[in-house]
LOKOL-249114 format. One record per atom (N, C-alpha, C): residue in one letter; x, y, z. Coordinates in steps of 0.001 Angstrom, whole numbers, padded with zeros to 6 digits, always signed. Each point is the difference from the previous one (the first is absolute). Layout:
N
aXYZ
...
***
This chain:
153
m-050077-048433+013116
m+000658-000864-000958
m-000120+000561-001412
f-001202+000523-000328
f-000211+000577-001330
f+000963+001159-000239
r+000195+000843+001013
r+000919+001134-000144
r+001426-000481-000243
l+000419-001005+000686
l+001347-000536-000176
l+000183-000530-001415
l-000984-000741-000499
l+000074-000506-001369
l+000026+001141-001015
l-000786+001040+000258
l-000028+001154-000889
l+001361+000703-000028
v+000614+000188+001144
v+001323+000639+000081
v+001035-000851-000724
v-000010-001306+000226
v+000951-000897-000663
v-000204+000046-001515
a-001241-000036-000444
a-000281+000053-001441
a+000489+001308-000602
l-000230+001098+000668
l+000481+001298-000497
l+001518+000045-000066
l+000676-000539+001000
l+001470-000023-000012
l+000534-000842-001152
v-000586-001153-000225
v+000451-000882-001076
v-000190+000661-001355
v-001127+000649-000193
v-000284+000655-001269
v+000882+001226-000195
s+000306+000730+001060
s+000743+001256-000144
s+001503-000198-000128
f+000582-001080+000472
f+001449-000182-000086
f+000541+000010-001418
p-000596-000681-000959
p+000524+000102-001358
p-000053+001428-000538
a-001040+000742+000327
a-000098+001384-000472
a+001079+000860+000624
v+000277-000197+001280
v+001045+000769+000665
v+001343-000310-000628
g+000308-001269-000221
g+001262-000377-000628
g+000133+000576-001391
h-001084+000004-000746
h+000025+000536-001359
h+000192+001511+000015
a-000641+000677+000941
a+000104+001454+000075
a+001412+000434+000376
q+000698-000809+000764
q+001349+000331+000429
q+000984-000009-001166
r-000217-000793-000996
r+000909-000136-001135
r-000205+001160-000961
d+001025+000830-000153
d-000057+001137-000912
d+000298-000512-001402
s-000807+000408-000980
s+000168-000493-001368
s+001305+000446-000641
v+000688+000947+000584
v+001265+000481-000562
v+001176-000904+000363
i-000175-000897+000955
i+001085-000889+000424
i+000441-000846-001187
g+001309+000028-000292
g+000538-000778-001109
g+001137+000714-000702
i+000372-000511-001155
i+001074+000573-000814
i-000624+000545-001273
w+000353+001235-000326
w-000585+000733-001129
w+001094+000462-000940
k-000210-000187-001294
k+000951+000394-001044
k-000639+001070-000872
l+000724+001117-000218
l-000512+001095-000817
l-000219-000457-001432
n-001170+000317-000539
n-000324-000261-001398
n+000136+001342-000727
l+001171+000233-000597
l+000277+001279-000657
l-000957+000290-001149
a-000417-001030-000714
a-000893+000196-001149
a-001360+000566+000420
k-000459-000323+001194
k-001301+000467+000467
k+000100+001264+000862
s+001212+000410+000349
s+000218+001131+000901
s+000211+001292-000774
k-000225+001127+000680
k+000205+001322-000601
k+000793+000862+000973
f+001081+000615-000506
f+000860+000839+000833
f+000215+001345-000672
a+000210+001036+000816
a+000386+001304-000533
a+001354-000161-000684
p+000271+000773-001050
p+001282-000120-000724
p+001206+000058+000941
g+000917-000947-000215
g+001234-000038+000771
g-000087-000632+001373
t-001166-000540+000368
t-000142-000549+001350
t-000240-001512+000036
a-000127-000626-001166
a-000310-001439-000029
a+001221-000835+000390
p-000189-000976+000881
p+001086-000933+000290
p+000124-001020-001119
t+001119-000708-000041
t+000126-001092-000962
t-000503-001301+000609
d-000072-000046+001340
d-000470-001197+000690
d-000416+000385+001414
n-000998-000712+000550
n-000433+000221+001371
n-000695-001256+000505
t+000488-000516+001120
t-000624-001131+000667
t-000298+000416+001430
v-001231-000247+000448
v-000429+000364+001344
v-000421-001270+000733
t+000576-000196+001181
t-000373-001119+000857
t-000698+000560+001229
v-001207-000505+000268
v-000777+000452+001149
v-000264-001213+000883
e+000412+000116+001274
e-000149-001094+000954
e-000826+000475+001192
p-000704-000923+000650
p-000715+000407+001211
p+001008+000307+001109
a-000316+000997+000816
a+000837+000372+001150
a-000943+000381+001134
g-000389-000986+000799
g-000995+000251+001028
g-001297+000417-000661
q-000557+001137+000403
q-001217+000530-000620
q+000321+000919-001178
g+001290+000118-000346
g+000412+000871-001099
g+000656-000786-001125
i+000794+000723-000795
i+000698-000616-001121
i+001467+000425-000014
r+000839-000886-000509
r+001418+000282-000222
r+000201+000013-001509
v+000531+001103-000520
v+000148+000188-001440
v+001473+000106-000361
t+000380-000735-001054
t+001319+000140-000613
t-000228+000240-001479
s+000476+001141-000481
s-000161+000356-001408
s+001382+000143-000617
t+000252-000785-001050
t+001275+000068-000713
t-000263+000575-001380
t+000557+001182-000234
t-000220+000729-001243
t+001323+000176-000727
v-000016-000179-001310
v+001165+000298-000828
v-000372+001196-000864
r+000817+001042+000121
r-000223+001230-000762
r+001370+000519-000421
a+000190+000189-001312
a+001279+000482-000548
a+001168-000851+000509
r-000193-001303-000053
r+001005-000990+000410
r+000375+000058+001475
k-000790+000720+000781
k+000227+000082+001439
k-001086-000788+000719
r+000396-000850+000925
r-000934-000832+000769
r-000305+000705+001323
i-001283+000210+000265
i-000436+000657+001230
i-000885-000983+000759
v+000368-000283+001260
v-000773-000923+000830
v-000573+000784+001182
v-001325+000057+000047
v-000719+000748+001033
v-000662-000992+000951
h+000089+000291+001316
h-000612-000857+001024
h-000835+000848+000950
y-001153-000538+000397
y-000734+000582+001121
y-001006-001004+000537
t-000377+000210+001245
t-001070-000746+000647
t-000993+001041+000494
a-001282-000184-000321
a-001010+000994+000366
a-001334-000666+000295
y-000784+000698+000792
y-001379-000380+000262
y-000909+000903-000826
l-001208-000430-000244
l-000966+000780-000779
l-000783+000929+000923
d+000739+000811+000768
d-000622+000838+001014
d+000218+001500-000219
g+000600+000390-001126
g+000226+001408-000276
g+001188+000615+000726
q+000721-000805+000787
q+001174+000495+000722
q+001234-000085-000902
d+001015+000826+000294
d+001249-000026-000763
d+000910-001128+000485
y+000618-000698-000980
y+000948-001069+000297
y+001271+000230-000811
p+001159-000323+000571
p+001268+000264-000688
p+000220-000886-001219
v+000664+000576-000988
v+000337-000677-001252
v+001509+000066-000163
t+000601-001114-000434
t+001432+000014-000307
t+000201-000294-001481
g+001055+000603-000569
g+000405-000309-001360
g-000544+000898-001089
s-000987+000839+000295
s-000595+000851-001032
s+000679+001365-000033
p+000414+000454-001186
p+000510+001360-000100
p-001140+001032+000003
d-001230-000445-000234
d-001147+000902-000143
d-000719+000302+001308
y-000050-000953+000926
y-000776+000176+001226
y+000597-000828+001128
d-000280+000431+001261
d+000544-000700+001163
d-001079-000464+000985
m-001270+000339-000306
m-001126-000432+000831
m-001169-000354-000916
v-000847-000910+000481
v-001211-000367-000734
v-001140-000169+001004
s-001193+000394-000413
s-001191-000294+000793
s-001030-000618-000935
l-000767-000949+000540
l-000982-000746-000790
l-001337-000001+000723
k-001086+000068-000778
k-001323-000203+000577
k-000904-000613-001055
r-000908-000825+000476
r-000930-000688-000887
r-001251+000853-000174
n-000452+000067-001250
n-001244+000690-000332
n-000764-000956-000906
g-000781-000891+000582
g-000677-001051-000764
g+001022-000985-000531
v+000013-000236-001314
v+000959-000933-000596
v+001302+000697-000382
t+000043+001322+000181
t+001182+000781-000354
t+000844+000270+001240
v+001318-000089-000150
v+000910+000438+001051
v+000610+001309-000479
e-000118+001023+000837
e+000556+001312-000318
e+001308+000166+000752
g+001036+000417-000727
g+001314+000170+000605
g+000494+001430-000146
t+000725+000444+001019
t+000651+001298-000023
t+001474-000227+000287
r+000860+000582-000838
r+001447-000119+000163
r+000565+001371+000356
k+000875+000025+001006
k+000571+001259+000460
k+001522-000051-000041
k+000588+001166-000194
k+001453+000169+000077
k+000237+001161+000957
n+000749-000261+001079
n+000277+001026+001013
n-001283+000669+000504
g-001059-000800+000189
g-001251+000497+000549
g-000948+000646-000997
k+000421+000148-001247
k-000827+000656-001020
k-000569-001051-000957
v-001300+000089-000313
v-000628-000931-000949
v+000590+000241-001386
v+000543-001077-000608
v+000584+000102-001343
v-000740-000838-001025
q-000724-001024+000453
q-000737-000865-000919
q-001242-000543+000706
t-001040-000226-000790
t-001173-000728+000479
t-000312-001087-001017
y-000627-001063+000460
y-000376-001076-000926
y-001229-000732+000484
q-000639-000679-000945
q-001127-000870+000285
q+000313-001368-000589
r-000179-001027+000809
r+000288-001377-000421
r-001273-000822+000056
v-000269-000717-001108
v-001174-000868-000061
v+000434-001354-000555
v-000432-001072+000640
v+000222-001353-000509
v-001308-000441-000647
s+000106-000553-001202
s-001194-000440-000731
s-000769-001041+000799
e-001268-000129-000332
e-000865-000940+000706
e+000518-001437-000087
d+000603-000358-001143
d+000528-001363-000141
d+001386-000156+000635
g+000569+001089+000519
g+001274-000060+000710
g+001225-000134-000886
k-000145+000145-001307
k+001118-000217-000914
k+000714+001276-000410
t-000627+001164+000209
t+000560+001266-000452
t-000070+001035+001116
m+001086+000745+000147
m+000033+001117+000939
m+000293+001266-000798
t-000793+001037+000218
t+000190+001275-000683
t+000324+001065+001037
v+001090+000736-000249
v+000443+001048+000920
v+000097+001308-000783
a-000852+000974+000344
a+000007+001320-000637
a+000723+000966+000939
t+001089+000609-000480
t+000849+000857+000822
t+000100+001402-000594
t-000051+001006+000869
t+000247+001382-000412
t+000966+000629+001004
g+000747+001007-000462
g+000925+000700+000879
g+001291+000332-000711
k+001073+000060+000778
k+001335+000318-000521
k+000988-001061+000472
d+001035-000262-000844
d+001064-000887+000439
d+001122+000850+000597
a+001085-000638+000430
a+001106+000706+000653
a+000656+001022-000911
s-000096-000195-001312
s+000575+000946-000966
s-000956+001141-000333
g-001203-000006+000589
g-000978+001040-000262
g-000874-000256-001210
r+000186-001165-000648
r-000837-000341-001154
r-001413-000338+000462
t-000974+000422-000792
t-001397-000290+000312
t-000304-001464-000285
l-000607-000648+000989
l-000454-001378-000161
l-001501+000015-000212
n-000427-000689-001010
n-001424-000188-000264
n-000098-001339-000721
s-000059-001062+000785
s+000089-001336-000592
s-001164-000883+000405
v-000241-000971-000854
v-000895-001101+000323
v+000810-001260-000289
a+000470-000623+001069
a+000825-001206-000116
a-000895-001220+000189
v+000068-000915-000948
v-000797-001221+000052
v+000951-001168+000262
f-000314-000772+001034
f+000824-001121+000416
f-000775-001298-000171
d+000698-001059-000391
d-000578-001338-000086
d+000508-000834+001166
r-000905-000791+000599
r+000409-000886+001097
r+000894-001102-000532
r+001026-000321+000722
r+000918-001101-000356
r-000313-001199+000827
***
């Protein structure tokens, strides 16, 4: 009987932790804060909104960027397992892979099988700010070296 009570007590205590661990802090809608962000010359967008939704054990991302009066909408669904997943809508890359390294998510973007960009994404402890540091090249061959700061909406 004692063992049964112990198992039940452990299950009751662990369920809230499991539910909390499942929720990725990046889930939500994020708006680029241009004043706090830094971009290499000629690469800054005029606007960027990123929506991240849960998708099974992974995430579904929709990023809407306005650059030079052109609207670019990028979509992908990926798991944090380091595997490549298809991307639609981006002129810069057609695959993305993600993996978690502590509180940081590391991303690799590929075009035709070749790595073109890497990034690190961190959500602040209070969950209000997301910072994405990106390096690489865009489709025009321009060097990207940015730190984009997003505010939760």
